C-alpha positions in Angstrom: 9.0 48.6 43.8 6.9 51.7 43.5 8.1 55.2 42.6 6.6 58.4 41.4 7.9 61.3 39.4 6.5 64.7 38.4 8.5 64.7 35.2 8.9 62.1 32.5 12.0 60.0 33.5 12.8 59.0 29.9 13.7 62.7 29.3 16.0 62.7 32.3 17.6 59.4 31.1 18.1 60.9 27.6 19.6 64.0 29.1 22.0 61.9 31.3 20.4 63.1 34.6 18.9 59.7 35.5 20.5 56.2 35.4 19.1 54.2 32.5 19.4 50.8 34.3 17.4 52.2 37.2 14.8 53.6 34.8 14.3 50.2 33.1 14.1 48.5 36.5 11.3 50.9 37.5 9.3 50.8 34.3 8.1 47.2 34.7 4.6 48.6 34.7 3.4 52.2 34.6 0.3 53.6 36.3 -0.8 57.1 35.5 -2.8 58.8 38.2 -4.4 62.0 37.1 -4.3 64.9 39.5 -7.4 65.4 41.7 -8.5 68.5 39.7 -8.9 66.2 36.6 -10.8 63.4 38.3 -14.5 63.1 37.9 -15.6 62.2 41.4 -13.2 63.7 44.0 -15.9 63.3 46.7 -15.3 59.6 46.7 -11.7 60.0 47.7 -12.8 62.8 50.2 -15.2 60.3 51.9 -12.5 57.7 52.2 -10.1 60.3 53.7 -12.7 61.5 56.1 -13.4 57.9 57.2 -9.7 57.4 57.7 -9.5 60.7 59.7 -12.5 60.1 61.9 -13.0 56.4 62.0 -16.6 56.6 60.8 -18.6 57.5 57.7 -18.9 61.2 56.9 -21.5 62.6 54.5 -21.3 65.7 52.3 -24.1 68.1 51.4 -24.8 68.5 47.6 -23.2 72.0 47.7 -20.1 70.6 49.4 -19.7 67.9 46.7 -19.9 70.6 44.0 -17.3 72.6 45.9 -15.0 69.6 46.1 -15.4 69.3 42.3 -14.4 73.0 41.8 -11.3 73.1 44.1 -8.0 72.5 42.2 -6.1 70.7 45.0 -2.6 71.4 43.5 -1.2 69.6 46.5 -3.4 66.6 45.6 -4.2 64.3 48.5 -2.1 66.1 51.1 -3.9 69.3 50.4 -7.4 67.7 50.3 -6.6 65.9 53.6 -5.7 69.3 55.2 -8.9 71.0 53.9 -11.0 68.0 55.1 -9.3 68.1 58.6 -10.2 71.8 58.9 -13.8 71.2 57.7 -14.3 68.3 60.1 -13.3 70.5 63.0 -16.4 72.7 62.3 -18.7 70.0 60.9 -21.7 68.7 63.0 -22.9 65.1 63.1 -20.3 63.8 60.7 -21.8 65.9 57.9 -19.7 68.5 55.9 -21.6 71.3 54.3 -20.5 74.2 52.1 -19.9 76.6 54.9 -17.5 74.1 56.6 -15.5 73.8 53.3 -15.5 77.6 52.8 -14.2 78.2 56.3 -11.6 75.5 55.8 -10.4 77.0 52.5 -10.2 80.7 53.6 -6.4 80.5 54.5 -5.5 77.7 52.0 -4.0 78.7 48.6 -7.1 77.3 46.7 -8.2 80.6 45.2 -5.8 80.2 42.3 -7.3 79.9 38.8 -7.8 76.4 37.4 -6.0 76.1 34.1 -8.6 73.8 32.6 -12.2 74.0 33.9 -13.2 70.8 35.6 -16.7 71.9 36.4 -18.8 74.7 34.8 -19.7 76.1 38.2 -18.2 79.3 39.4 -16.8 79.1 42.9 -18.7 81.1 45.5 -16.7 83.7 47.5 -15.7 82.8 51.0 -18.4 83.5 53.6 -17.5 86.0 56.2 -18.7 86.1 59.8 -21.2 88.9 58.8 -22.7 86.8 56.1 -23.0 83.8 58.4 -24.7 85.9 61.0 -27.2 87.2 58.4 -27.8 83.8 57.1 -28.6 82.5 60.5 -30.9 85.4 61.3 -32.7 85.0 58.0 -33.2 81.2 58.5 -34.4 81.7 62.0 -36.9 84.5 61.1 -38.2 82.4 58.1 -38.7 79.4 60.4 -40.4 81.5 63.1 -37.4 80.9 65.3 -37.7 77.1 65.1 -34.0 76.2 65.6 -34.3 72.7 64.2 -35.9 73.9 61.0 -33.3 76.7 60.6 -30.6 74.1 61.1 -32.0 71.9 58.4 -32.2 74.8 56.0 -28.6 75.8 56.7 -27.3 72.3 56.7 -26.0 72.7 60.3 -26.7 70.9 63.5 -28.9 72.4 66.2 -25.9 72.5 68.5 -24.0 74.5 65.9 -26.9 77.0 65.5 -27.1 77.4 69.3 -23.3 77.9 69.6 -23.3 80.5 66.9 -26.3 82.3 68.5 -24.1 82.7 71.6 -21.1 83.7 69.5 -22.9 86.4 67.6 -24.9 87.4 70.7 -28.2 86.8 68.9 -31.3 86.7 71.1 -34.8 85.6 70.3 -37.1 88.6 69.9 -39.7 88.8 72.6 
């Protein structure tokens, strides 16, 4: 039999709010699972969840791994699964980058302060559409409009760059 509790059950037993016979039946062996925000390598669980969601291996950019380390995930696995589903919707070639995670977390309640710092990295502010357009323009101009090279620099796929060029109505200078 497996059960979970957010509060110590022994306190509930002592207060008379939980049956002591059921408590002793459940305490055959105890396993403590720390919350995601206190685990050292949340990206390992993230990769397993992505494999479960997509049916294939998903990779993360280094920046995305750092971001996963910074996010508190108060909803634990359920919240991480939701963020990863949203990130996978925008990811290209089964690779999640920082921009995918930032867009996935814009509406999620992940901006709350972490009570105990897990990583010493300060989270980056969410990227807005204006910033993304500027980043794409900068990458394209620095690569002399080589879309493949700009995509590598930004950690995006070529198809994503081309789609965003249409979305932002960016045209190659003549």
